[in-house]
FITI-86721 format. One record per atom (N, C-alpha, C): residue number from 0; residue in three letters; z negated, x negated, y. Coordinates in steps of 0.1 Angstrom, whole numbers, plus 2048, in hexadecimal, padded with zeros to 3 digits. Layout:
<rs>
R kemi volo  zz  xx  yy
R  NUM  ALA   Z   X   Y
...
</rs>
This chain:
<rs>
R kemi volo  zz  xx  yy
R    0  UNK 800 7F8 7F4
R    0  UNK 800 800 800
R    0  UNK 800 7F7 80D
R    1  UNK 7F9 7EC 80C
R    1  UNK 7F8 7E4 818
R    1  UNK 805 7DF 81C
R    2  UNK 80E 7DC 813
R    2  UNK 81B 7D6 816
R    2  UNK 823 7E1 81E
R    3  UNK 821 7ED 81B
R    3  UNK 828 7F8 823
R    3  UNK 825 7F7 831
R    4  UNK 819 7F5 835
R    4  UNK 815 7F5 843
R    4  UNK 818 7E8 84A
R    5  UNK 81D 7DE 843
R    5  UNK 823 7D2 849
R    5  UNK 830 7D5 850
R    6  UNK 837 7E0 84C
R    6  UNK 843 7E3 852
R    6  UNK 841 7EC 85E
R    7  UNK 847 7E9 869
R    7  UNK 846 7F1 875
R    7  UNK 851 7FB 875
R    8  UNK 84E 808 872
R    8  UNK 859 811 870
R    8  UNK 859 81C 87B
R    9  UNK 865 81F 880
R    9  UNK 865 82A 889
R    9  UNK 872 832 886
R   10  UNK 872 83F 889
R   10  UNK 87D 848 887
R   10  UNK 885 849 894
R   11  UNK 892 847 894
R   11  UNK 89A 849 8A0
R   11  UNK 8A3 854 89E
R   12  UNK 8A2 85E 8A6
R   12  UNK 8AB 86A 8A5
R   12  UNK 8B9 868 8A8
R   13  UNK 8C2 86F 8A2
R   13  UNK 8D0 86D 8A4
R   13  UNK 8D5 874 8B1
R   14  UNK 8E0 86E 8B7
R   14  UNK 8E6 874 8C2
R   14  UNK 8ED 881 8BD
R   15  UNK 8EB 88C 8C6
R   15  UNK 8F1 899 8C3
R   15  UNK 8EC 89F 8B6
R   16  UNK 8E0 89B 8B2
R   16  UNK 8DA 8A0 8A6
R   16  UNK 8E3 89E 899
R   17  UNK 8EA 894 899
R   17  UNK 8F3 891 88D
R   17  UNK 8EA 88E 881
R   18  UNK 8DE 888 883
R   18  UNK 8D5 884 878
R   18  UNK 8CD 878 87C
R   19  UNK 8C6 872 873
R   19  UNK 8BE 867 876
R   19  UNK 8BC 85E 86A
R   20  UNK 8B9 851 86D
R   20  UNK 8B6 847 863
R   20  UNK 8A9 841 867
R   21  UNK 8A2 83B 85D
R   21  UNK 896 833 860
R   21  UNK 89B 825 864
R   22  UNK 894 820 86E
R   22  UNK 897 813 874
R   22  UNK 88A 80B 874
R   23  UNK 88A 7FE 871
R   23  UNK 87E 7F7 872
R   23  UNK 881 7E8 875
R   24  UNK 877 7E1 87A
R   24  UNK 878 7D3 87E
R   24  UNK 878 7CB 871
R   25  UNK 87F 7BF 872
R   25  UNK 87F 7B5 867
R   25  UNK 885 7BB 85A
R   26  UNK 88D 7C5 85A
R   26  UNK 894 7CA 84E
R   26  UNK 89C 7BF 848
R   27  UNK 89D 7BF 83B
R   27  UNK 8A5 7B5 834
R   27  UNK 8B4 7B9 834
R   28  UNK 8BD 7B1 83A
R   28  UNK 8CB 7B3 83A
R   28  UNK 8D2 7A8 835
R   29  UNK 8DE 7AA 830
R   29  UNK 8E7 79F 82A
R   29  UNK 8EF 799 836
R   30  UNK 8E9 78F 83C
R   30  UNK 8EF 789 848
R   30  UNK 8FA 77F 842
R   31  UNK 906 781 847
R   31  UNK 911 779 843
R   31  UNK 916 76F 84D
R   32  UNK 912 771 85A
R   32  UNK 916 767 864
R   32  UNK 90C 768 870
R   33  UNK 909 75D 876
R   33  UNK 901 75D 882
R   33  UNK 90A 75A 88E
R   34  UNK 90A 762 898
R   34  UNK 913 761 8A4
R   34  UNK 90B 75B 8B0
R   35  UNK 910 750 8B6
R   35  UNK 90A 74A 8C2
R   35  UNK 915 747 8CB
R   36  UNK 911 744 8D8
R   36  UNK 91A 73F 8E2
R   36  UNK 914 733 8E9
R   37  UNK 91C 72A 8EF
R   37  UNK 917 71D 8F3
R   37  UNK 911 71D 901
R   38  UNK 911 729 909
R   38  UNK 90E 728 917
R   38  UNK 900 72F 91A
R   39  UNK 8F7 730 910
R   39  UNK 8EA 735 912
R   39  UNK 8E1 72B 91A
R   40  UNK 8D7 731 920
R   40  UNK 8CE 729 928
R   40  UNK 8C3 722 920
R   41  UNK 8BC 718 927
R   41  UNK 8B2 70F 920
R   41  UNK 8A4 715 920
R   42  UNK 8A1 720 927
R   42  UNK 893 724 928
R   42  UNK 890 730 91F
R   43  UNK 883 731 91C
R   43  UNK 87F 73D 914
R   43  UNK 87C 73A 906
R   44  UNK 878 744 8FF
R   44  UNK 875 744 8F1
R   44  UNK 87D 74E 8E9
R   45  UNK 881 74B 8DD
R   45  UNK 888 755 8D5
R   45  UNK 87F 75F 8D0
R   46  UNK 883 76C 8D1
R   46  UNK 87C 777 8CC
R   46  UNK 87E 779 8BD
R   47  UNK 879 783 8B7
R   47  UNK 87B 785 8A8
R   47  UNK 889 78B 8A6
R   48  UNK 88E 789 89A
R   48  UNK 89B 78F 897
R   48  UNK 899 79E 894
R   49  UNK 8A1 7A6 899
R   49  UNK 8A0 7B5 897
R   49  UNK 8AE 7BA 892
R   50  UNK 8AD 7C3 888
R   50  UNK 8B9 7C7 881
R   50  UNK 8BA 7D6 881
R   51  UNK 8C7 7DB 881
R   51  UNK 8CA 7E9 87F
R   51  UNK 8C5 7ED 871
R   52  UNK 8C3 7FA 86F
R   52  UNK 8BF 7FF 862
R   52  UNK 8C9 7FB 857
R   53  UNK 8C4 7FA 84B
R   53  UNK 8CD 7F6 840
R   53  UNK 8DA 7FF 83F
R   54  UNK 8E5 7F9 83E
R   54  UNK 8F2 801 83E
R   54  UNK 8F7 805 84B
R   55  UNK 8F1 800 856
R   55  UNK 8F7 804 863
R   55  UNK 8F9 7F7 86B
R   56  UNK 901 7F9 876
R   56  UNK 906 7ED 87E
R   56  UNK 907 7F1 88C
R   57  UNK 909 7E7 895
R   57  UNK 909 7EA 8A3
R   57  UNK 916 7F0 8A8
R   58  UNK 915 7FB 8AF
R   58  UNK 920 803 8B4
R   58  UNK 921 803 8C4
R   59  UNK 915 800 8CA
R   59  UNK 915 801 8D9
R   59  UNK 909 7F9 8DE
R   60  UNK 908 7F9 8EC
R   60  UNK 8FD 7F1 8F2
R   60  UNK 8FA 7F6 900
R   61  UNK 8EF 7F1 905
R   61  UNK 8EB 7F3 913
R   61  UNK 8E3 7E6 917
R   62  UNK 8E3 7E4 924
R   62  UNK 8DC 7D8 929
R   62  UNK 8D2 7DC 934
R   63  UNK 8C7 7D4 935
R   63  UNK 8BE 7D5 940
R   63  UNK 8C0 7CA 94A
R   64  UNK 8C5 7CD 956
R   64  UNK 8C8 7C3 960
R   64  UNK 8C1 7C5 96D
R   65  UNK 8BC 7BA 972
R   65  UNK 8B6 7BB 980
R   65  UNK 8C1 7BA 98A
R   66  UNK 8C1 7C3 994
R   66  UNK 8CB 7C2 99F
R   66  UNK 8C8 7B6 9A8
R   67  UNK 8D2 7B1 9AF
R   67  UNK 8CF 7A6 9B8
R   67  UNK 8C3 7A9 9C2
R   68  UNK 8BB 79F 9C3
R   68  UNK 8AE 7A1 9CB
R   68  UNK 8AF 79C 9D9
R   69  UNK 8BB 798 9DE
R   69  UNK 8BC 793 9EB
R   69  UNK 8B5 785 9EC
R   70  UNK 8AB 784 9F5
R   70  UNK 8A4 778 9F6
R   70  UNK 89A 775 9EB
R   71  UNK 898 780 9E2
R   71  UNK 88E 77E 9D7
R   71  UNK 894 777 9CB
R   72  UNK 88B 776 9C1
R   72  UNK 88F 76F 9B4
R   72  UNK 897 778 9AB
R   73  UNK 8A3 774 9A8
R   73  UNK 8AC 77C 99F
R   73  UNK 8AB 777 990
R   74  UNK 8AC 781 987
R   74  UNK 8AB 77E 979
R   74  UNK 8B7 782 971
R   75  UNK 8BF 78B 976
R   75  UNK 8CB 78F 96F
R   75  UNK 8C7 798 962
R   76  UNK 8CD 794 957
R   76  UNK 8CB 79C 94B
R   76  UNK 8BD 79A 945
R   77  UNK 8B6 7A5 942
R   77  UNK 8A8 7A4 93D
R   77  UNK 8A7 7A9 92F
R   78  UNK 8B0 7B1 92A
R   78  UNK 8AF 7B6 91C
R   78  UNK 8BC 7BC 918
R   79  UNK 8BD 7BD 90B
R   79  UNK 8C9 7C3 904
R   79  UNK 8C4 7CD 8F9
R   80  UNK 8CB 7D8 8F8
R   80  UNK 8C8 7E1 8ED
R   80  UNK 8D5 7E4 8E6
R   81  UNK 8D5 7E4 8D8
R   81  UNK 8E1 7E7 8D0
R   81  UNK 8DE 7F5 8CA
R   82  UNK 8E9 7FD 8C9
R   82  UNK 8E8 80A 8C3
R   82  UNK 8F0 809 8B6
R   83  UNK 8EB 80F 8AB
R   83  UNK 8F0 80D 89D
R   83  UNK 8F5 81A 897
R   84  UNK 8FE 818 88E
R   84  UNK 903 824 886
R   84  UNK 908 81F 878
R   85  UNK 909 828 86F
R   85  UNK 90E 825 862
R   85  UNK 91D 825 862
R   86  UNK 924 821 858
R   86  UNK 932 820 857
R   86  UNK 938 82E 857
R   87  UNK 930 838 854
R   87  UNK 934 846 855
R   87  UNK 932 84D 862
R   88  UNK 92C 845 86C
R   88  UNK 92A 84A 879
R   88  UNK 91D 850 87C
R   89  UNK 913 84F 873
R   89  UNK 906 855 875
R   89  UNK 8FE 84C 87E
R   90  UNK 8F9 851 889
R   90  UNK 8F1 849 892
R   90  UNK 8E4 844 88B
R   91  UNK 8E0 837 88D
R   91  UNK 8D5 831 886
R   91  UNK 8CB 82A 88F
R   92  UNK 8CA 82F 89B
R   92  UNK 8C0 829 8A4
R   92  UNK 8C4 81D 8AC
R   93  UNK 8BA 817 8B2
R   93  UNK 8BD 80B 8BB
R   93  UNK 8B6 7FF 8B6
R   94  UNK 8BB 7F3 8BB
R   94  UNK 8B5 7E7 8B8
R   94  UNK 8B1 7E0 8C5
R   95  UNK 8A5 7DB 8C7
R   95  UNK 8A0 7D5 8D3
R   95  UNK 898 7C9 8D0
R   96  UNK 89B 7BE 8D6
R   96  UNK 894 7B1 8D3
R   96  UNK 890 7AA 8DF
R   97  UNK 885 7AE 8E5
R   97  UNK 87F 7A7 8F0
R   97  UNK 884 7AD 8FD
R   98  UNK 87D 7AB 908
R   98  UNK 880 7B1 915
R   98  UNK 879 7AA 920
R   99  UNK 881 7A6 92B
R   99  UNK 87B 7A2 937
R   99  UNK 876 7AD 93F
R  100  UNK 86D 7AB 949
R  100  UNK 867 7B7 950
R  100  UNK 86F 7BC 95B
R  101  UNK 87A 7B6 95F
R  101  UNK 881 7BA 96B
R  101  UNK 88E 7C2 968
R  102  UNK 892 7CB 971
R  102  UNK 89F 7D1 970
R  102  UNK 89E 7DF 96B
R  103  UNK 8AA 7E5 969
R  103  UNK 8AC 7F2 964
R  103  UNK 8B7 7F2 959
R  104  UNK 8B7 7FC 950
R  104  UNK 8C2 7FE 947
R  104  UNK 8CE 803 94E
R  105  UNK 8D9 7FC 94D
R  105  UNK 8E4 7FE 956
R  105  UNK 8ED 80A 953
R  106  UNK 8EF 80D 946
R  106  UNK 8F8 818 942
R  106  UNK 8F1 825 940
R  107  UNK 8F5 830 947
R  107  UNK 8F0 83D 945
R  107  UNK 8F2 841 936
R  108  UNK 8FE 83E 931
R  108  UNK 901 840 923
R  108  UNK 905 832 91D
R  109  UNK 8FF 82D 913
R  109  UNK 903 820 90D
R  109  UNK 912 820 90A
R  110  UNK 917 814 90A
R  110  UNK 925 812 908
R  110  UNK 927 810 8F9
R  111  UNK 932 817 8F3
R  111  UNK 934 817 8E5
R  111  UNK 942 812 8E1
R  112  UNK 943 80C 8D5
R  112  UNK 950 809 8D0
R  112  UNK 958 816 8CD
R  113  UNK 965 815 8CD
R  113  UNK 96E 821 8CA
R  113  UNK 96C 826 8BC
R  114  UNK 96E 833 8BA
R  114  UNK 96F 839 8AC
R  114  UNK 97A 843 8AD
R  115  UNK 985 840 8A7
R  115  UNK 991 849 8A7
R  115  UNK 995 84E 899
R  116  UNK 997 85B 898
R  116  UNK 99C 861 88C
R  116  UNK 993 85D 880
R  117  UNK 986 85D 882
R  117  UNK 97D 85A 877
R  117  UNK 97B 84C 873
R  118  UNK 982 842 87B
R  118  UNK 980 834 878
R  118  UNK 976 82F 882
R  119  UNK 96A 82C 87D
R  119  UNK 960 827 886
R  119  UNK 961 818 889
R  120  UNK 95E 814 895
R  120  UNK 95F 806 899
R  120  UNK 951 801 89C
R  121  UNK 94F 7F4 89A
R  121  UNK 942 7ED 89B
R  121  UNK 944 7E0 8A3
R  122  UNK 938 7DC 8A8
R  122  UNK 938 7CF 8B0
R  122  UNK 939 7C3 8A7
R  123  UNK 941 7B9 8AB
R  123  UNK 944 7AE 8A2
R  123  UNK 943 7A0 8A8
R  124  UNK 941 7A0 8B5
R  124  UNK 940 793 8BD
R  124  UNK 93B 796 8CB
R  125  UNK 937 78B 8D2
R  125  UNK 932 78D 8DF
R  125  UNK 934 781 8E8
R  126  UNK 933 782 8F5
R  126  UNK 933 777 8FF
R  126  UNK 929 77B 90A
R  127  UNK 925 770 912
R  127  UNK 91B 772 91C
R  127  UNK 920 76D 92A
R  128  UNK 91D 774 934
R  128  UNK 920 770 942
R  128  UNK 914 769 947
R  129  UNK 915 75C 94A
R  129  UNK 909 753 94C
R  129  UNK 90B 74B 959
R  130  UNK 900 74B 960
R  130  UNK 8FF 742 96C
R  130  UNK 8F8 735 967
R  131  UNK 8FF 72A 968
R  131  UNK 8F9 71D 964
R  131  UNK 8ED 719 96D
R  132  UNK 8E6 70F 967
R  132  UNK 8DA 70A 96E
R  132  UNK 8DD 706 97D
R  133  UNK 8D5 70C 986
R  133  UNK 8D7 70B 994
R  133  UNK 8CE 6FF 99A
R  134  UNK 8C8 6F8 992
R  134  UNK 8C0 6ED 997
R  134  UNK 8B4 6F2 99E
R  135  UNK 8B2 6EF 9AB
R  135  UNK 8A7 6F5 9B3
R  135  UNK 8AA 703 9B8
R  136  UNK 8B6 708 9B5
R  136  UNK 8B9 716 9BA
R  136  UNK 8B3 721 9B0
R  137  UNK 8B7 72D 9B3
R  137  UNK 8B2 739 9AB
R  137  UNK 8BB 73A 99F
R  138  UNK 8B5 739 993
R  138  UNK 8BC 73B 986
R  138  UNK 8BB 749 981
R  139  UNK 8C6 74E 97B
R  139  UNK 8C6 75B 974
R  139  UNK 8CA 759 966
R  140  UNK 8D2 74F 963
R  140  UNK 8D7 74D 955
R  140  UNK 8E0 758 951
R  141  UNK 8DC 760 946
R  141  UNK 8E5 76B 941
R  141  UNK 8E5 777 94B
R  142  UNK 8F1 77B 94F
R  142  UNK 8F2 786 958
R  142  UNK 8F8 792 952
R  143  UNK 900 791 947
R  143  UNK 908 79C 941
R  143  UNK 90C 798 933
R  144  UNK 90E 7A2 92A
R  144  UNK 913 79F 91D
R  144  UNK 91E 7A9 91A
R  145  UNK 929 7A5 913
R  145  UNK 933 7AE 90E
R  145  UNK 935 7AB 8FF
R  146  UNK 93B 7B4 8F8
R  146  UNK 93D 7B3 8E9
R  146  UNK 94C 7B5 8E5
R  147  UNK 94F 7B1 8D9
R  147  UNK 95B 7B5 8D2
R  147  UNK 959 7C0 8C8
R  148  UNK 963 7C9 8C7
R  148  UNK 962 7D3 8BD
R  148  UNK 96E 7D4 8B4
R  149  UNK 96D 7D9 8A8
R  149  UNK 978 7DC 89F
R  149  UNK 973 7E5 894
R  150  UNK 97C 7E9 88B
R  150  UNK 977 7F1 87F
R  150  UNK 970 7E7 876
R  151  UNK 968 7ED 86C
R  151  UNK 960 7E5 864
R  151  UNK 968 7DC 85A
R  152  UNK 973 7E1 856
R  152  UNK 97C 7D9 84C
R  152  UNK 984 7CF 853
R  153  UNK 985 7CF 860
R  153  UNK 98D 7C5 868
R  153  UNK 99C 7C8 866
R  154  UNK 99F 7D5 865
R  154  UNK 9AE 7D9 864
R  154  UNK 9B4 7DA 872
R  155  UNK 9AC 7DB 87C
R  155  UNK 9B1 7DD 88A
R  155  UNK 9AC 7D1 892
R  156  UNK 9B4 7CD 89D
R  156  UNK 9B0 7C2 8A6
R  156  UNK 9A3 7C4 8AD
R  157  UNK 99C 7BA 8B1
R  157  UNK 990 7BB 8B9
R  157  UNK 994 7BE 8C7
R  158  UNK 98B 7C4 8CF
R  158  UNK 98D 7C7 8DD
R  158  UNK 97F 7C6 8E4
R  159  UNK 97F 7C4 8F1
R  159  UNK 973 7C3 8F9
R  159  UNK 96C 7D0 8FB
R  160  UNK 95E 7CF 8FA
R  160  UNK 956 7DA 8FE
R  160  UNK 94C 7D5 909
R  161  UNK 94D 7DB 915
R  161  UNK 945 7D6 920
R  161  UNK 941 7E2 929
R  162  UNK 935 7E2 92D
R  162  UNK 92F 7EC 936
R  162  UNK 934 7E9 944
R  163  UNK 937 7F3 94C
R  163  UNK 93C 7F1 95A
R  163  UNK 930 7EA 962
R  164  UNK 934 7E1 96A
R  164  UNK 941 7DD 96F
R  164  UNK 948 7D3 967
R  165  UNK 942 7CF 95B
R  165  UNK 949 7C6 952
R  165  UNK 946 7B7 954
R  166  UNK 93D 7B4 95E
R  166  UNK 939 7A6 960
R  166  UNK 92C 7A6 968
R  167  UNK 925 79A 968
R  167  UNK 919 798 96F
R  167  UNK 91B 795 97E
R  168  UNK 910 793 985
R  168  UNK 910 790 993
R  168  UNK 912 781 996
R  169  UNK 90C 779 98E
R  169  UNK 90D 76A 98F
R  169  UNK 912 764 983
R  170  UNK 91A 759 984
R  170  UNK 91E 752 978
R  170  UNK 92D 755 974
R  171  UNK 92F 753 967
R  171  UNK 93D 755 962
R  171  UNK 93B 757 953
R  172  UNK 947 75C 94D
R  172  UNK 947 75E 93E
R  172  UNK 948 751 937
R  173  UNK 940 750 92C
R  173  UNK 942 745 923
R  173  UNK 94A 748 917
R  174  UNK 94C 73F 90E
R  174  UNK 954 742 902
R  174  UNK 94F 74D 8FA
R  175  UNK 957 754 8F3
R  175  UNK 953 75F 8EA
R  175  UNK 94D 758 8DD
R  176  UNK 944 75F 8D7
R  176  UNK 93F 75B 8CA
R  176  UNK 94A 75C 8BF
R  177  UNK 947 757 8B3
R  177  UNK 94F 75A 8A8
R  177  UNK 94E 769 8A5
R  178  UNK 956 76E 89C
R  178  UNK 956 77D 899
R  178  UNK 950 77F 88B
R  179  UNK 94A 78A 888
R  179  UNK 947 78E 87B
R  179  UNK 953 78F 872
R  180  UNK 952 78B 866
R  180  UNK 95E 78C 85D
R  180  UNK 961 79A 858
R  181  UNK 96C 79C 851
R  181  UNK 96F 7A9 84C
R  181  UNK 964 7AF 843
R  182  UNK 962 7BC 844
R  182  UNK 957 7C3 83D
R  182  UNK 949 7BF 841
R  183  UNK 948 7BB 84E
R  183  UNK 93B 7B8 854
R  183  UNK 93C 7BB 863
R  184  UNK 930 7BC 869
R  184  UNK 92F 7BF 878
R  184  UNK 921 7BB 87C
R  185  UNK 91F 7BA 889
R  185  UNK 912 7B7 88F
R  185  UNK 908 7C1 88A
R  186  UNK 8FD 7BC 885
R  186  UNK 8F2 7C4 880
R  186  UNK 8E5 7C2 886
R  187  UNK 8E3 7B8 88F
R  187  UNK 8D7 7B5 895
R  187  UNK 8D8 7A9 89F
R  188  UNK 8CD 7A6 8A5
R  188  UNK 8CD 79A 8AF
R  188  UNK 8BF 796 8B2
R  189  UNK 8BF 78B 8BA
R  189  UNK 8B2 786 8C0
R  189  UNK 8B5 781 8CE
R  190  UNK 8AB 781 8D6
R  190  UNK 8AD 77C 8E4
R  190  UNK 8A4 770 8E7
R  191  UNK 8A9 768 8F0
R  191  UNK 8A0 75D 8F6
R  191  UNK 89C 761 904
R  192  UNK 88F 763 906
R  192  UNK 88A 769 912
R  192  UNK 87F 760 918
R  193  UNK 881 75D 925
R  193  UNK 877 756 92C
R  193  UNK 86C 75F 932
R  194  UNK 860 75D 92F
R  194  UNK 855 765 935
R  194  UNK 854 764 944
R  195  UNK 84E 76D 94B
R  195  UNK 84C 76C 959
R  195  UNK 845 75F 95D
R  196  UNK 84A 758 967
R  196  UNK 846 74B 96B
R  196  UNK 83C 74B 977
R  197  UNK 836 757 97A
R  197  UNK 82D 758 986
R  197  UNK 835 756 993
R  198  UNK 832 74C 99B
R  198  UNK 839 74A 9A7
R  198  UNK 845 741 9A6
R  199  UNK 848 73D 999
R  199  UNK 854 734 997
R  199  UNK 860 73C 994
R  200  UNK 86B 736 992
R  200  UNK 878 73C 990
R  200  UNK 879 743 982
R  201  UNK 87B 750 982
R  201  UNK 87D 758 976
R  201  UNK 88B 759 972
R  202  UNK 88E 759 965
R  202  UNK 89B 75A 960
R  202  UNK 89D 765 955
R  203  UNK 892 76A 94F
R  203  UNK 892 774 945
R  203  UNK 89B 770 939
R  204  UNK 8A5 778 936
R  204  UNK 8AD 776 929
R  204  UNK 8B6 76A 92B
R  205  UNK 8B5 760 922
R  205  UNK 8BD 754 923
R  205  UNK 8C8 752 918
R  206  UNK 8C6 759 90D
R  206  UNK 8D0 757 902
R  206  UNK 8CF 762 8F8
R  207  UNK 8D9 764 8F0
R  207  UNK 8DA 76E 8E5
R  207  UNK 8E0 768 8D8
R  208  UNK 8DB 76D 8CD
R  208  UNK 8E1 76A 8C0
R  208  UNK 8E3 777 8B9
R  209  UNK 8EF 779 8B4
R  209  UNK 8F3 785 8AC
R  209  UNK 8F4 782 89D
R  210  UNK 8F2 78C 895
R  210  UNK 8F3 78B 887
R  210  UNK 8FD 795 881
R  211  UNK 906 78F 878
R  211  UNK 910 798 871
R  211  UNK 90B 79B 863
R  212  UNK 90D 7A7 85F
R  212  UNK 908 7AC 852
R  212  UNK 914 7B3 84B
R  213  UNK 913 7B3 83D
R  213  UNK 91C 7BB 835
R  213  UNK 916 7C9 833
</rs>
């Protein structure tokens, strides 16, 4: 019985009452590839790995971003949330891995991959809009994230998935990650987040790692 309570379990209701699945932290998934990009920042600590429920994969996302503060300290991207679904299109909750304290969730409705004529698409790669180290200036590091989508079997080409306006305030796009292979898609992630620095320069989210699963 004790082992059961070691799992942190919550129920996430489906969009439009389609149904629900159980989602929990540290679920065991068959990870086939780890996706990284080279332009992440140097500050912060990696959070725990968090995964979609078994048999589900990332189909959409939202970001928590602090707006420009004028003469104040800017942090850019503070958190990312992934939304998950099964290959049949059943909504399976959200995945969240750490969060900086500043900003607001930017999309009224999260951005989703396309699903046409019953062929559901999933997220398969990502890239980050990053401001490089400003030395004695105000650092924000990661300002924005976009993803690649395609069908699960990789029968269709990948395409970009980005929330408006499609870019961050400071910095530039770095290289895209590798992509999940055929019959796999992004199933979870972890974030590298710097804690509040008091009166010093805050940067919040510095880097991301994505996981592909079968």
